[in-house]
BAMIMI-38484 format. One record per residue (C-alpha): x, y, z; residue in one letter. Coordinates in Angstrom, 2 decimals, always signed. Layout:
BEGIN
+---------+---------+---------+------+
!       X !       Y !       Z ! rest !
+---------+---------+---------+------+
!       X !       Y !       Z !    A !
...
+---------+---------+---------+------+
//
This chain:
BEGIN
+---------+---------+---------+------+
!       X !       Y !       Z ! rest !
+---------+---------+---------+------+
!  -27.95 !  +61.56 !  +24.87 !    M !
!  -29.51 !  +60.64 !  +21.55 !    K !
!  -32.58 !  +62.33 !  +19.76 !    P !
!  -35.75 !  +60.68 !  +19.32 !    P !
!  -36.26 !  +58.93 !  +15.91 !    P !
!  -37.10 !  +61.07 !  +12.91 !    F !
!  -37.43 !  +61.13 !   +9.26 !    D !
!  -34.45 !  +62.99 !   +7.57 !    Y !
!  -35.05 !  +65.27 !   +4.46 !    H !
!  -32.35 !  +67.05 !   +2.59 !    A !
!  -34.20 !  +69.10 !   -0.12 !    P !
!  -32.17 !  +70.46 !   -3.06 !    R !
!  -34.34 !  +73.46 !   -3.63 !    S !
!  -36.59 !  +75.85 !   -1.68 !    V !
!  -39.62 !  +74.51 !   -3.58 !    A !
!  -38.65 !  +70.97 !   -2.34 !    E !
!  -38.23 !  +72.22 !   +1.17 !    A !
!  -41.76 !  +73.98 !   +1.23 !    L !
!  -43.19 !  +70.75 !   -0.18 !    D !
!  -42.06 !  +68.97 !   +2.85 !    V !
!  -42.93 !  +71.55 !   +5.24 !    L !
!  -46.44 !  +71.76 !   +3.80 !    A !
!  -47.00 !  +68.10 !   +3.73 !    A !
!  -45.56 !  +67.60 !   +7.27 !    E !
!  -46.99 !  +70.81 !   +8.99 !    G !
!  -46.30 !  +70.92 !  +12.94 !    E !
!  -44.40 !  +67.46 !  +12.81 !    R !
!  -41.47 !  +69.13 !  +10.91 !    A !
!  -38.49 !  +71.18 !  +12.22 !    K !
!  -36.07 !  +73.01 !   +9.92 !    V !
!  -32.23 !  +72.37 !  +10.52 !    L !
!  -29.91 !  +75.14 !   +9.43 !    A !
!  -26.90 !  +75.66 !  +11.99 !    G !
!  -28.49 !  +73.36 !  +14.57 !    G !
!  -26.78 !  +75.23 !  +17.35 !    Q !
!  -30.11 !  +75.36 !  +19.29 !    S !
!  -32.20 !  +72.57 !  +17.79 !    L !
!  -29.63 !  +69.68 !  +18.05 !    I !
!  -29.04 !  +70.12 !  +21.97 !    P !
!  -33.00 !  +70.36 !  +22.37 !    L !
!  -33.31 !  +67.03 !  +20.43 !    L !
!  -30.54 !  +65.30 !  +22.24 !    N !
!  -32.28 !  +66.24 !  +25.55 !    M !
!  -35.54 !  +65.30 !  +24.10 !    R !
!  -37.18 !  +68.64 !  +24.78 !    L !
!  -37.99 !  +68.71 !  +21.12 !    A !
!  -39.56 !  +65.54 !  +19.10 !    A !
!  -40.34 !  +66.32 !  +15.73 !    P !
!  -41.26 !  +63.65 !  +13.40 !    G !
!  -39.46 !  +65.00 !  +10.45 !    H !
!  -36.14 !  +66.95 !  +10.27 !    L !
!  -35.82 !  +69.34 !   +7.15 !    V !
!  -32.08 !  +69.99 !   +6.41 !    D !
!  -31.81 !  +73.22 !   +4.32 !    I !
!  -27.86 !  +73.46 !   +4.17 !    N !
!  -27.99 !  +72.56 !   +0.52 !    R !
!  -30.14 !  +75.56 !   -0.23 !    L !
!  -27.08 !  +77.76 !   -1.15 !    T !
!  -29.27 !  +80.39 !   -2.66 !    G !
!  -30.31 !  +81.19 !   +1.02 !    L !
!  -26.81 !  +81.97 !   +2.16 !    A !
!  -26.47 !  +85.61 !   +1.01 !    G !
!  -25.62 !  +88.74 !   +2.99 !    V !
!  -26.98 !  +91.53 !   +0.94 !    E !
!  -26.48 !  +95.30 !   +1.70 !    V !
!  -29.25 !  +97.12 !   +0.22 !    E !
!  -29.62 ! +100.87 !   +0.08 !    P !
!  -32.01 ! +100.85 !   +3.21 !    D !
!  -30.53 !  +97.99 !   +5.18 !    G !
!  -29.01 !  +94.49 !   +5.34 !    V !
!  -31.02 !  +91.35 !   +4.14 !    R !
!  -29.54 !  +88.08 !   +5.59 !    I !
!  -30.44 !  +84.90 !   +4.13 !    G !
!  -31.43 !  +81.81 !   +6.24 !    A !
!  -28.06 !  +80.06 !   +5.75 !    L !
!  -25.85 !  +82.95 !   +6.48 !    A !
!  -23.58 !  +82.02 !   +9.54 !    R !
!  -23.05 !  +84.52 !  +12.52 !    H !
!  -19.33 !  +84.50 !  +11.63 !    A !
!  -19.89 !  +85.45 !   +8.06 !    E !
!  -22.19 !  +88.21 !   +8.93 !    V !
!  -19.97 !  +89.39 !  +11.86 !    E !
!  -16.84 !  +89.54 !   +9.42 !    R !
!  -18.82 !  +91.49 !   +6.69 !    S !
!  -17.43 !  +94.95 !   +6.29 !    E !
!  -20.40 !  +96.28 !   +4.14 !    P !
!  -22.97 !  +94.92 !   +6.52 !    A !
!  -21.12 !  +96.50 !   +9.52 !    A !
!  -20.87 !  +99.91 !   +7.80 !    A !
!  -24.67 !  +99.51 !   +6.96 !    A !
!  -25.61 !  +98.52 !  +10.47 !    Q !
!  -22.96 !  +98.35 !  +13.10 !    P !
!  -25.24 !  +96.91 !  +15.84 !    L !
!  -25.10 !  +93.56 !  +13.92 !    L !
!  -21.35 !  +93.17 !  +14.50 !    R !
!  -21.53 !  +94.54 !  +18.06 !    Q !
!  -24.13 !  +92.15 !  +19.08 !    A !
!  -22.68 !  +89.05 !  +17.02 !    L !
!  -19.23 !  +89.47 !  +18.81 !    G !
!  -21.36 !  +88.56 !  +22.04 !    L !
!  -22.85 !  +85.35 !  +20.69 !    V !
!  -21.69 !  +82.11 !  +22.31 !    A !
!  -18.03 !  +81.24 !  +21.05 !    H !
!  -16.40 !  +81.06 !  +17.62 !    P !
!  -17.17 !  +77.56 !  +17.14 !    V !
!  -20.90 !  +78.23 !  +17.57 !    V !
!  -20.67 !  +81.28 !  +15.41 !    R !
!  -19.13 !  +79.38 !  +12.75 !    N !
!  -22.21 !  +77.14 !  +12.27 !    R !
!  -25.02 !  +78.99 !  +13.73 !    G !
!  -27.36 !  +81.11 !  +11.67 !    T !
!  -28.77 !  +84.76 !  +12.25 !    V !
!  -32.07 !  +83.69 !  +10.92 !    V !
!  -32.23 !  +80.44 !  +12.91 !    G !
!  -31.35 !  +82.37 !  +16.06 !    S !
!  -34.40 !  +84.63 !  +15.28 !    L !
!  -36.70 !  +81.85 !  +14.58 !    V !
!  -35.81 !  +80.16 !  +17.70 !    H !
!  -36.88 !  +83.18 !  +19.62 !    A !
!  -34.99 !  +82.93 !  +22.80 !    D !
!  -35.48 !  +85.99 !  +24.88 !    P !
!  -32.05 !  +85.57 !  +26.42 !    A !
!  -30.44 !  +85.76 !  +22.77 !    A !
!  -28.90 !  +89.04 !  +21.42 !    E !
!  -30.28 !  +88.90 !  +17.84 !    L !
!  -33.98 !  +89.10 !  +18.71 !    P !
!  -33.34 !  +92.26 !  +20.50 !    A !
!  -31.37 !  +93.66 !  +17.63 !    V !
!  -34.17 !  +93.11 !  +15.28 !    L !
!  -36.64 !  +94.48 !  +17.59 !    T !
!  -34.67 !  +97.68 !  +18.32 !    L !
!  -34.06 !  +98.50 !  +14.57 !    L !
!  -37.69 !  +97.71 !  +13.69 !    G !
!  -36.48 !  +94.81 !  +11.18 !    G !
!  -38.57 !  +92.04 !   +9.78 !    S !
!  -38.42 !  +88.21 !   +8.91 !    V !
!  -39.49 !  +86.97 !   +5.58 !    R !
!  -41.43 !  +83.70 !   +5.63 !    L !
!  -42.31 !  +81.60 !   +2.58 !    A !
!  -44.74 !  +78.75 !   +2.10 !    R !
!  -46.57 !  +76.82 !   -0.63 !    R !
!  -49.62 !  +78.38 !   -1.84 !    G !
!  -50.92 !  +80.89 !   -4.31 !    G !
!  -49.02 !  +83.72 !   -5.94 !    P !
!  -46.34 !  +85.16 !   -3.83 !    G !
!  -44.56 !  +88.59 !   -3.67 !    T !
!  -40.70 !  +88.29 !   -3.49 !    P !
!  -38.77 !  +91.41 !   -3.43 !    A !
!  -37.35 !  +92.37 !   -6.77 !    A !
!  -33.67 !  +91.89 !   -7.22 !    G !
!  -33.33 !  +89.69 !   -4.12 !    S !
!  -31.30 !  +86.51 !   -4.75 !    S !
!  -33.21 !  +84.88 !   -1.83 !    T !
!  -36.58 !  +86.03 !   -3.50 !    A !
!  -35.29 !  +84.57 !   -6.73 !    Q !
!  -34.40 !  +81.07 !   -5.28 !    D !
!  -37.85 !  +81.11 !   -3.68 !    V !
!  -39.61 !  +82.04 !   -6.97 !    A !
!  -37.79 !  +79.36 !   -8.92 !    A !
!  -39.96 !  +76.90 !   -7.25 !    G !
!  -43.36 !  +77.91 !   -8.67 !    G !
!  -46.29 !  +78.56 !   -6.45 !    S !
!  -45.54 !  +80.14 !   -3.18 !    F !
!  -46.45 !  +82.88 !   -0.54 !    V !
!  -44.02 !  +85.20 !   +0.89 !    V !
!  -44.84 !  +87.43 !   +3.87 !    R !
!  -42.79 !  +89.91 !   +5.80 !    D !
!  -43.44 !  +89.93 !   +9.71 !    V !
!  -42.21 !  +92.88 !  +11.68 !    A !
!  -40.16 !  +92.27 !  +14.69 !    A !
!  -42.78 !  +93.59 !  +17.03 !    G !
!  -45.20 !  +90.84 !  +15.81 !    E !
!  -42.70 !  +88.30 !  +15.14 !    F !
!  -41.60 !  +87.16 !  +18.59 !    F !
!  -44.76 !  +86.01 !  +20.41 !    T !
!  -43.30 !  +84.23 !  +23.47 !    G !
!  -40.38 !  +82.25 !  +24.85 !    P !
!  -39.16 !  +80.13 !  +22.05 !    L !
!  -42.23 !  +80.90 !  +20.14 !    E !
!  -42.46 !  +83.11 !  +16.97 !    S !
!  -44.81 !  +83.90 !  +14.33 !    A !
!  -43.53 !  +81.29 !  +11.78 !    A !
!  -46.30 !  +78.92 !  +11.41 !    G !
!  -46.51 !  +75.13 !  +10.38 !    P !
!  -45.40 !  +74.84 !   +6.81 !    G !
!  -43.53 !  +78.11 !   +6.70 !    E !
!  -39.97 !  +78.51 !   +6.15 !    L !
!  -37.75 !  +81.58 !   +7.28 !    A !
!  -35.89 !  +82.48 !   +4.18 !    V !
!  -34.40 !  +85.95 !   +5.33 !    S !
!  -34.27 !  +88.75 !   +7.73 !    A !
!  -34.05 !  +92.40 !   +7.08 !    F !
!  -32.11 !  +94.82 !   +9.52 !    F !
!  -32.61 !  +98.52 !   +8.52 !    P !
!  -29.64 ! +100.73 !   +8.13 !    A !
!  -29.12 ! +103.59 !  +10.58 !    L !
!  -30.03 ! +107.03 !   +9.89 !    P !
!  -27.61 ! +109.81 !   +9.82 !    P !
!  -26.13 ! +111.08 !  +12.96 !    R !
!  -27.01 ! +107.99 !  +14.95 !    S !
!  -25.27 ! +105.56 !  +17.09 !    G !
!  -25.55 ! +102.06 !  +18.49 !    T !
!  -24.19 !  +99.96 !  +21.32 !    A !
!  -24.77 !  +96.63 !  +22.98 !    F !
!  -23.97 !  +95.73 !  +26.52 !    R !
!  -24.55 !  +92.76 !  +28.45 !    E !
!  -23.38 !  +90.56 !  +31.54 !    V !
!  -22.92 !  +86.92 !  +31.73 !    A !
!  -21.72 !  +84.48 !  +34.39 !    R !
!  -19.01 !  +83.40 !  +31.86 !    R !
!  -17.85 !  +84.71 !  +28.42 !    H !
!  -19.92 !  +82.92 !  +25.85 !    G !
!  -22.88 !  +82.11 !  +28.33 !    D !
!  -26.38 !  +83.41 !  +27.91 !    Y !
!  -26.66 !  +86.95 !  +29.25 !    A !
!  -28.21 !  +87.40 !  +32.75 !    L !
!  -29.21 !  +90.90 !  +31.18 !    A !
!  -28.22 !  +92.70 !  +28.01 !    G !
!  -29.31 !  +96.05 !  +26.40 !    V !
!  -29.13 !  +97.07 !  +22.92 !    A !
!  -29.28 ! +101.01 !  +22.33 !    A !
!  -29.93 ! +103.38 !  +19.49 !    L !
!  -29.57 ! +107.12 !  +19.82 !    V !
!  -30.16 ! +109.38 !  +16.90 !    V !
!  -29.18 ! +113.19 !  +16.75 !    L !
!  -30.37 ! +116.13 !  +14.75 !    D !
!  -28.18 ! +118.90 !  +13.01 !    D !
!  -27.67 ! +120.68 !  +16.06 !    D !
!  -26.30 ! +117.42 !  +17.79 !    L !
!  -29.37 ! +117.31 !  +20.05 !    R !
!  -31.09 ! +113.97 !  +20.71 !    I !
!  -34.11 ! +113.35 !  +18.58 !    T !
!  -34.95 ! +109.67 !  +19.57 !    S !
!  -33.29 ! +107.22 !  +21.84 !    A !
!  -34.57 ! +103.56 !  +22.40 !    A !
!  -33.37 ! +100.30 !  +23.88 !    V !
!  -34.15 !  +96.62 !  +23.51 !    A !
!  -33.45 !  +94.20 !  +26.54 !    C !
!  -32.35 !  +90.76 !  +26.64 !    V !
!  -33.79 !  +88.57 !  +29.59 !    S !
!  -36.25 !  +91.28 !  +30.47 !    A !
!  -39.47 !  +89.37 !  +29.81 !    G !
!  -40.85 !  +86.65 !  +27.57 !    P !
!  -40.13 !  +88.62 !  +24.30 !    V !
!  -37.39 !  +91.26 !  +23.65 !    P !
!  -38.51 !  +94.44 !  +25.63 !    L !
!  -38.56 !  +97.67 !  +23.56 !    L !
!  -38.43 ! +100.84 !  +25.45 !    V !
!  -38.61 ! +104.45 !  +23.89 !    D !
!  -36.65 ! +106.73 !  +26.33 !    V !
!  -36.93 ! +109.88 !  +24.12 !    T !
!  -39.17 ! +111.55 !  +26.54 !    G !
!  -36.43 ! +111.07 !  +29.37 !    E !
!  -33.51 ! +112.24 !  +27.44 !    C !
!  -34.62 ! +113.69 !  +24.30 !    G !
!  -33.96 ! +117.19 !  +22.69 !    H !
!  -30.94 ! +117.83 !  +24.69 !    R !
!  -27.12 ! +117.36 !  +23.92 !    P !
!  -25.90 ! +113.86 !  +24.95 !    P !
!  -23.58 ! +115.54 !  +27.61 !    A !
!  -26.74 ! +117.03 !  +29.56 !    S !
!  -29.09 ! +114.09 !  +28.71 !    A !
!  -31.02 ! +112.34 !  +31.47 !    G !
!  -29.34 ! +108.91 !  +31.09 !    W !
!  -30.13 ! +107.97 !  +34.70 !    A !
!  -33.80 ! +108.70 !  +34.19 !    G !
!  -33.80 ! +106.74 !  +31.03 !    A !
!  -32.29 ! +103.83 !  +32.73 !    A !
!  -34.99 ! +104.00 !  +35.41 !    R !
!  -37.69 ! +104.18 !  +33.05 !    A !
!  -36.31 ! +100.87 !  +31.37 !    V !
!  -36.16 !  +99.14 !  +34.88 !    Q !
!  -39.70 ! +100.02 !  +35.40 !    D !
!  -40.86 !  +98.21 !  +32.33 !    R !
!  -38.65 !  +95.10 !  +32.70 !    A !
!  -40.27 !  +91.94 !  +33.77 !    E !
!  -37.36 !  +89.48 !  +34.46 !    P !
!  -37.92 !  +86.26 !  +36.25 !    E !
!  -35.99 !  +84.44 !  +39.00 !    D !
!  -33.77 !  +81.35 !  +37.91 !    D !
!  -30.96 !  +79.40 !  +39.26 !    I !
!  -28.50 !  +81.93 !  +37.78 !    H !
!  -30.20 !  +85.24 !  +39.25 !    A !
!  -32.88 !  +86.72 !  +41.08 !    T !
!  -35.52 !  +88.94 !  +39.19 !    A !
!  -34.25 !  +91.86 !  +41.31 !    G !
!  -30.52 !  +91.33 !  +40.40 !    Y !
!  -31.48 !  +91.15 !  +36.60 !    R !
!  -33.52 !  +94.30 !  +36.94 !    R !
!  -30.64 !  +96.00 !  +38.41 !    H !
!  -28.34 !  +94.85 !  +35.80 !    L !
!  -30.91 !  +96.23 !  +33.05 !    I !
!  -30.82 !  +99.73 !  +34.62 !    G !
!  -26.89 !  +99.72 !  +34.73 !    V !
!  -26.52 !  +98.34 !  +31.25 !    L !
!  -29.18 ! +100.73 !  +29.80 !    A !
!  -27.49 ! +103.77 !  +31.09 !    E !
!  -23.98 ! +102.51 !  +29.81 !    R !
!  -25.39 ! +101.54 !  +26.31 !    A !
!  -27.24 ! +104.75 !  +25.78 !    L !
!  -24.15 ! +106.71 !  +26.72 !    R !
!  -22.03 ! +104.36 !  +24.35 !    D !
!  -24.55 ! +104.97 !  +21.50 !    A !
!  -24.70 ! +108.65 !  +21.99 !    A !
!  -21.06 ! +108.84 !  +21.95 !    R !
!  -20.85 ! +106.98 !  +18.76 !    E !
!  -23.52 ! +109.18 !  +17.14 !    A !
!  -21.43 ! +112.36 !  +17.99 !    L !
!  -18.36 ! +110.66 !  +16.48 !    N !
!  -19.91 ! +109.34 !  +13.33 !    G !
+---------+---------+---------+------+
//
């Protein structure tokens, strides 16, 4: 299969990319890793008039570990982030989730930010960003912008002149299946994943028909303990549980107790009750809901164990 005709753009700077996106609006699509976009083009499920290849914008390839978290540039590949020891130390859930993304050949080309903008509710990284309360930074042509001081990504954007930058929280960024808050003319330049607080642990569990396939269901979990090693907060974000990543706070079901006596089964039922999976050719909604409950309990137990050992 071949994609429909399009005009190809290969900007040499963020400013040039923003100019093209501003001029073409909804007719333009951004190409970074292309692991989702290229198949959509080949199957003619997407037909942009203009393709903006940002792979020459090396200033967007950084993985920056900041005191409060990890900022990942738009061209940072899955494999690069997965192998980054500083990133894994600041936010271990990144490595835990990235090891489940497709296959090595896909992770070598696919980008973290591209996966977020693609906004597939069956993908791992949107759930990770949602659970951690992260954000996506969007840039577009316009008036004076507000890049973060000291960020190489922001400096690369600022070098282009007049621009606007906005950070969109994960809870507002994912708006529907394959839909995000990134508007026409905007370029996602980075994503921010907050660091873990002390005495906390994370885990990611999923079930797929074959290794590397999209998950039938998946759960990312975060558990935080206090100085007495009692649970102060517990939450999960679910994959394939609805049109956007499903965030469920289960502190009420298992909080203020040591992990050994926490009500993990009750927490899992609370997650099941909130899930809204759909039937498809791979699994029924009922089976997905069952998996979500099982995986939620396992992921919460794993995260609590990590918090105790941290």
